[in-house]
Structure formats: structure tokens, C-alpha cells
One Martini backbone bead per residue (centre of mass of N, CA, C, O) as a GRO file, in nm:
protein
  256
    1UNK     BB    1   8.673  -6.072   1.577
    2UNK     BB    2   8.477  -5.946   1.807
    3UNK     BB    3   8.466  -5.627   1.964
    4UNK     BB    4   8.263  -5.567   2.220
    5UNK     BB    5   8.368  -5.312   2.366
    6UNK     BB    6   8.375  -5.126   2.119
    7UNK     BB    7   8.074  -5.158   2.052
    8UNK     BB    8   7.964  -5.050   2.318
    9UNK     BB    9   8.093  -4.773   2.304
   10UNK     BB   10   7.944  -4.685   2.044
   11UNK     BB   11   7.649  -4.728   2.148
   12UNK     BB   12   7.662  -4.540   2.387
   13UNK     BB   13   7.751  -4.273   2.246
   14UNK     BB   14   7.494  -4.297   2.029
   15UNK     BB   15   7.292  -4.260   2.237
   16UNK     BB   16   7.035  -4.049   2.297
   17UNK     BB   17   7.064  -4.025   2.609
   18UNK     BB   18   7.367  -3.948   2.598
   19UNK     BB   19   7.363  -3.701   2.392
   20UNK     BB   20   7.189  -3.512   2.589
   21UNK     BB   21   7.460  -3.504   2.746
   22UNK     BB   22   7.701  -3.272   2.743
   23UNK     BB   23   7.933  -3.418   2.906
   24UNK     BB   24   7.908  -3.677   2.677
   25UNK     BB   25   8.018  -3.528   2.391
   26UNK     BB   26   8.297  -3.597   2.415
   27UNK     BB   27   8.578  -3.777   2.335
   28UNK     BB   28   8.688  -3.740   2.622
   29UNK     BB   29   8.680  -3.919   2.927
   30UNK     BB   30   8.610  -3.885   3.255
   31UNK     BB   31   8.526  -3.972   3.559
   32UNK     BB   32   8.266  -3.794   3.557
   33UNK     BB   33   8.148  -3.928   3.306
   34UNK     BB   34   8.111  -4.217   3.427
   35UNK     BB   35   7.937  -4.124   3.664
   36UNK     BB   36   7.708  -4.012   3.484
   37UNK     BB   37   7.647  -4.279   3.336
   38UNK     BB   38   7.576  -4.443   3.586
   39UNK     BB   39   7.330  -4.268   3.662
   40UNK     BB   40   7.176  -4.299   3.399
   41UNK     BB   41   7.139  -4.603   3.410
   42UNK     BB   42   6.995  -4.618   3.679
   43UNK     BB   43   6.746  -4.447   3.604
   44UNK     BB   44   6.655  -4.622   3.363
   45UNK     BB   45   6.622  -4.898   3.524
   46UNK     BB   46   6.413  -4.795   3.729
   47UNK     BB   47   6.190  -4.761   3.507
   48UNK     BB   48   6.204  -5.065   3.380
   49UNK     BB   49   6.199  -5.206   3.648
   50UNK     BB   50   6.096  -5.412   3.865
   51UNK     BB   51   6.115  -5.476   4.192
   52UNK     BB   52   6.228  -5.770   4.159
   53UNK     BB   53   6.456  -5.686   3.960
   54UNK     BB   54   6.606  -5.499   4.148
   55UNK     BB   55   6.667  -5.716   4.367
   56UNK     BB   56   6.816  -5.919   4.174
   57UNK     BB   57   7.002  -5.714   3.970
   58UNK     BB   58   6.989  -5.431   3.982
   59UNK     BB   59   7.099  -5.073   3.875
   60UNK     BB   60   7.412  -5.092   3.890
   61UNK     BB   61   7.718  -4.939   3.758
   62UNK     BB   62   8.029  -4.890   3.768
   63UNK     BB   63   8.255  -4.656   3.663
   64UNK     BB   64   8.490  -4.860   3.632
   65UNK     BB   65   8.356  -5.055   3.437
   66UNK     BB   66   8.299  -4.842   3.213
   67UNK     BB   67   8.595  -4.760   3.177
   68UNK     BB   68   8.697  -5.043   3.094
   69UNK     BB   69   8.535  -5.060   2.838
   70UNK     BB   70   8.645  -4.799   2.694
   71UNK     BB   71   8.955  -4.923   2.731
   72UNK     BB   72   8.955  -5.237   2.662
   73UNK     BB   73   8.963  -5.409   2.966
   74UNK     BB   74   8.710  -5.584   2.923
   75UNK     BB   75   8.626  -5.916   2.975
   76UNK     BB   76   8.473  -6.118   2.705
   77UNK     BB   77   8.400  -6.456   2.793
   78UNK     BB   78   8.346  -6.788   2.757
   79UNK     BB   79   8.200  -6.816   3.020
   80UNK     BB   80   7.984  -6.629   3.178
   81UNK     BB   81   7.977  -6.474   3.452
   82UNK     BB   82   7.725  -6.357   3.648
   83UNK     BB   83   7.839  -6.066   3.671
   84UNK     BB   84   7.889  -6.008   3.371
   85UNK     BB   85   7.604  -6.074   3.270
   86UNK     BB   86   7.458  -5.859   3.435
   87UNK     BB   87   7.602  -5.616   3.317
   88UNK     BB   88   7.531  -5.668   3.015
   89UNK     BB   89   7.225  -5.666   3.054
   90UNK     BB   90   7.203  -5.370   3.160
   91UNK     BB   91   7.326  -5.234   2.910
   92UNK     BB   92   7.123  -5.352   2.703
   93UNK     BB   93   6.867  -5.225   2.834
   94UNK     BB   94   6.961  -4.936   2.813
   95UNK     BB   95   6.982  -4.987   2.481
   96UNK     BB   96   6.702  -5.151   2.415
   97UNK     BB   97   6.752  -5.446   2.498
   98UNK     BB   98   6.660  -5.743   2.639
   99UNK     BB   99   6.968  -5.856   2.599
  100UNK     BB  100   7.279  -5.975   2.546
  101UNK     BB  101   7.202  -6.191   2.342
  102UNK     BB  102   7.064  -5.995   2.141
  103UNK     BB  103   7.304  -5.798   2.101
  104UNK     BB  104   7.527  -6.005   2.015
  105UNK     BB  105   7.374  -6.113   1.767
  106UNK     BB  106   7.378  -5.842   1.615
  107UNK     BB  107   7.681  -5.803   1.607
  108UNK     BB  108   7.738  -6.065   1.442
  109UNK     BB  109   7.574  -5.978   1.192
  110UNK     BB  110   7.737  -5.718   1.130
  111UNK     BB  111   8.009  -5.851   1.100
  112UNK     BB  112   7.939  -6.029   0.854
  113UNK     BB  113   7.903  -5.785   0.659
  114UNK     BB  114   8.209  -5.673   0.695
  115UNK     BB  115   8.384  -5.925   0.607
  116UNK     BB  116   8.417  -5.865   0.288
  117UNK     BB  117   8.673  -5.653   0.336
  118UNK     BB  118   8.866  -5.870   0.374
  119UNK     BB  119   9.118  -6.055   0.356
  120UNK     BB  120   9.179  -6.382   0.320
  121UNK     BB  121   9.360  -6.411   0.570
  122UNK     BB  122   9.168  -6.269   0.766
  123UNK     BB  123   8.932  -6.460   0.722
  124UNK     BB  124   9.067  -6.722   0.808
  125UNK     BB  125   9.135  -6.639   1.096
  126UNK     BB  126   8.842  -6.571   1.183
  127UNK     BB  127   8.720  -6.848   1.129
  128UNK     BB  128   8.888  -7.001   1.336
  129UNK     BB  129   8.819  -6.831   1.583
  130UNK     BB  130   8.505  -6.873   1.557
  131UNK     BB  131   8.504  -7.181   1.568
  132UNK     BB  132   8.603  -7.200   1.856
  133UNK     BB  133   8.400  -7.017   1.996
  134UNK     BB  134   8.139  -7.181   1.882
  135UNK     BB  135   8.214  -7.453   1.997
  136UNK     BB  136   8.193  -7.364   2.288
  137UNK     BB  137   7.898  -7.256   2.272
  138UNK     BB  138   7.770  -7.524   2.200
  139UNK     BB  139   7.844  -7.651   2.480
  140UNK     BB  140   7.726  -7.430   2.666
  141UNK     BB  141   7.418  -7.433   2.514
  142UNK     BB  142   7.289  -7.727   2.533
  143UNK     BB  143   7.104  -7.620   2.814
  144UNK     BB  144   7.018  -7.362   2.658
  145UNK     BB  145   6.899  -7.054   2.479
  146UNK     BB  146   7.143  -7.008   2.340
  147UNK     BB  147   7.359  -6.906   2.082
  148UNK     BB  148   7.497  -7.037   1.766
  149UNK     BB  149   7.743  -7.004   1.473
  150UNK     BB  150   7.893  -7.253   1.356
  151UNK     BB  151   7.766  -7.275   1.048
  152UNK     BB  152   7.931  -7.004   0.958
  153UNK     BB  153   8.240  -7.161   0.987
  154UNK     BB  154   8.134  -7.459   0.971
  155UNK     BB  155   8.075  -7.717   0.780
  156UNK     BB  156   7.805  -7.884   0.735
  157UNK     BB  157   7.906  -8.231   0.762
  158UNK     BB  158   8.170  -8.216   0.848
  159UNK     BB  159   8.415  -8.332   1.048
  160UNK     BB  160   8.431  -8.078   1.228
  161UNK     BB  161   8.128  -8.061   1.291
  162UNK     BB  162   8.075  -8.357   1.394
  163UNK     BB  163   8.252  -8.344   1.640
  164UNK     BB  164   8.083  -8.139   1.800
  165UNK     BB  165   7.807  -8.279   1.773
  166UNK     BB  166   7.892  -8.534   1.935
  167UNK     BB  167   7.965  -8.392   2.200
  168UNK     BB  168   7.692  -8.270   2.247
  169UNK     BB  169   7.520  -8.531   2.247
  170UNK     BB  170   7.670  -8.688   2.466
  171UNK     BB  171   7.623  -8.479   2.702
  172UNK     BB  172   7.319  -8.445   2.672
  173UNK     BB  173   7.248  -8.752   2.725
  174UNK     BB  174   7.403  -8.720   3.023
  175UNK     BB  175   7.335  -8.442   3.157
  176UNK     BB  176   7.559  -8.245   3.079
  177UNK     BB  177   7.736  -7.933   3.189
  178UNK     BB  178   7.887  -7.578   3.162
  179UNK     BB  179   7.650  -7.352   3.280
  180UNK     BB  180   7.714  -7.332   3.554
  181UNK     BB  181   7.794  -7.172   3.815
  182UNK     BB  182   8.138  -7.116   3.814
  183UNK     BB  183   8.240  -7.235   3.566
  184UNK     BB  184   8.583  -7.284   3.433
  185UNK     BB  185   8.536  -7.301   3.152
  186UNK     BB  186   8.746  -7.302   2.845
  187UNK     BB  187   8.862  -7.124   2.532
  188UNK     BB  188   9.191  -7.089   2.374
  189UNK     BB  189   9.401  -6.902   2.166
  190UNK     BB  190   9.756  -6.884   2.163
  191UNK     BB  191   9.808  -6.966   1.852
  192UNK     BB  192   9.834  -6.838   1.500
  193UNK     BB  193   9.890  -6.998   1.166
  194UNK     BB  194   9.934  -6.933   0.825
  195UNK     BB  195  10.091  -7.162   0.623
  196UNK     BB  196   9.870  -7.180   0.381
  197UNK     BB  197   9.766  -7.004   0.070
  198UNK     BB  198   9.500  -6.977  -0.160
  199UNK     BB  199   9.220  -6.927  -0.340
  200UNK     BB  200   9.072  -7.212  -0.186
  201UNK     BB  201   9.307  -7.271   0.043
  202UNK     BB  202   9.384  -7.345   0.394
  203UNK     BB  203   9.646  -7.361   0.645
  204UNK     BB  204   9.599  -7.398   1.000
  205UNK     BB  205   9.772  -7.328   1.304
  206UNK     BB  206   9.733  -7.424   1.652
  207UNK     BB  207   9.721  -7.313   1.993
  208UNK     BB  208   9.536  -7.470   2.262
  209UNK     BB  209   9.299  -7.411   2.532
  210UNK     BB  210   9.119  -7.661   2.728
  211UNK     BB  211   8.826  -7.644   2.951
  212UNK     BB  212   8.614  -7.910   3.080
  213UNK     BB  213   8.340  -7.900   3.318
  214UNK     BB  214   8.124  -8.152   3.396
  215UNK     BB  215   7.790  -8.116   3.500
  216UNK     BB  216   7.557  -8.278   3.730
  217UNK     BB  217   7.242  -8.195   3.836
  218UNK     BB  218   7.141  -8.458   3.965
  219UNK     BB  219   7.423  -8.488   4.154
  220UNK     BB  220   7.576  -8.223   4.213
  221UNK     BB  221   7.835  -8.280   4.015
  222UNK     BB  222   8.136  -8.354   3.891
  223UNK     BB  223   8.220  -8.597   3.621
  224UNK     BB  224   8.407  -8.425   3.425
  225UNK     BB  225   8.755  -8.365   3.290
  226UNK     BB  226   8.896  -8.136   3.051
  227UNK     BB  227   9.255  -8.102   2.973
  228UNK     BB  228   9.428  -7.896   2.712
  229UNK     BB  229   9.724  -7.871   2.522
  230UNK     BB  230   9.700  -7.798   2.170
  231UNK     BB  231   9.767  -7.901   1.832
  232UNK     BB  232   9.621  -7.769   1.540
  233UNK     BB  233   9.459  -7.845   1.216
  234UNK     BB  234   9.327  -7.643   0.951
  235UNK     BB  235   9.082  -7.672   0.691
  236UNK     BB  236   9.026  -7.407   0.463
  237UNK     BB  237   8.747  -7.328   0.247
  238UNK     BB  238   8.620  -7.214  -0.044
  239UNK     BB  239   8.320  -7.148  -0.148
  240UNK     BB  240   8.098  -7.088  -0.399
  241UNK     BB  241   8.018  -6.805  -0.239
  242UNK     BB  242   8.319  -6.721  -0.102
  243UNK     BB  243   8.323  -6.870   0.161
  244UNK     BB  244   8.488  -6.940   0.445
  245UNK     BB  245   8.555  -7.278   0.572
  246UNK     BB  246   8.558  -7.530   0.787
  247UNK     BB  247   8.637  -7.890   0.724
  248UNK     BB  248   8.904  -7.952   0.895
  249UNK     BB  249   9.027  -8.134   1.197
  250UNK     BB  250   9.350  -8.183   1.327
  251UNK     BB  251   9.367  -8.397   1.621
  252UNK     BB  252   9.479  -8.536   1.941
  253UNK     BB  253   9.226  -8.453   2.079
  254UNK     BB  254   9.000  -8.586   2.340
  255UNK     BB  255   8.689  -8.445   2.435
  256UNK     BB  256   8.562  -8.700   2.601
   0.00000   0.00000   0.00000
């Protein structure tokens, strides 16, 4: 899985605007360093934003938030709450990306390139983690312009892929969504164990927590709620190109 906070820390430290500031050239940063970075971001965004954008999104990020990111204590998980998304968008724009969606997509692409250096067991674990993460994103983005990389980890046309595709289509056809503001929906892997692995196939068992609160914008109310702690079994197979992908998901959970 991508560690977004570590990636952001590296991008911020290597940014040419940051490197120009002598106080921010050291390896260890103090409170004053984060206050300086906060001022630098504010000045940069004031130049980039139009007046209406300043009023809508603001130009400031607290030094405490920046410190939390650098210490890897800042939680980035979907769905992003509006405040987190606003913060990540402002950092992305400071780093000269149009939005957090653009920056995170690039980070995911770079991660995929580094993936080849992992051991098979590490690859299998990450494939399952990313399949869960992107399954949730597929549901979250069904009524948005956001991206999902589900078919990078789950074989398209497989039973595991079709399961998510059917859930997406079912809720999209009913005009249900989980991307409304303050929606508490989430998906988390609580435990993961590679039970068996050989050259071409792995069996992975997980304990997962899913909460899906489906909102109907037409009626302005929640219509369905799915909550489950479940044990799942994934069958992950190595493809002809050497890539590991989820092909089967055995679960007693009915996400409809």
C-alpha cells in the first residue's frame, strides 16, 4: 500500500520553493520550520488562487497539520472528509498539481513501477490490500469523477471483479451514493494472513470491517446501511505477465 504521508513529505522537502529556504534545508524540522512552511504555502496559494477560491477554500494550513504529515500521524483514508480533502488539495496545488486526485494518481503509478522489487509474498499482500482499497474507491466514486485502479489488482471478468461491478451498477441505477459530505462509510482490513503460496497461486485470509451508508440525493436521506465484520478468503494468481491479481473472493458477506 502507498504511504501517502511519506510521499508527501518527500515531495515537499524536494520542492524547489522549499529548498530555497535555508531554514527548511535541514534533516530534522522544528516547530519553527513547520510554521515557516505554513507561511510559504499561504503565500504561494495567495498568488495562485482567485478571490472566490480564497473565500471558498482558504489559503492556510496549520503548522500542526504539516507536522502531523511529516511524523506520519496524519490519516488519509477514503472517503476523505471535506476538511482532509481541502487540506490535501491545497498541498497538491502548492506542489504544482491541479488537485489531490491528480497527485495521488501519479503516486499510485510510481508505486506500481516500484512494485516489481517486492518478494512474491509482499506483492500478494499488497495486491489484496489494494483490491480492498480500490473496491471501496469504486463504490465511492460511482457518482464522482474520481479514479479507481481496481482492474490493476483484481482480474477483470473474474468473479471477484464482477462482484464489485454488480454492486456499483446496482447502487448507481438506484441513484445511491456514499460520496456525500460527512458520509461515515469506510472499509478496513483488520487482519491479513497469507495461508499458502507457491510460484503461481496464493491463498490469503482477511478480517475486514465494512460500513456502507447509501445516500439518496433525490430524497435527501440515507436509504440503506451495510455494516459487517467479515472473514474473507482471496485466491490470488500470477498472470502470464508475472503480475499477481485477485481472481476469487470467497465471502459470506452480502454487500447488497
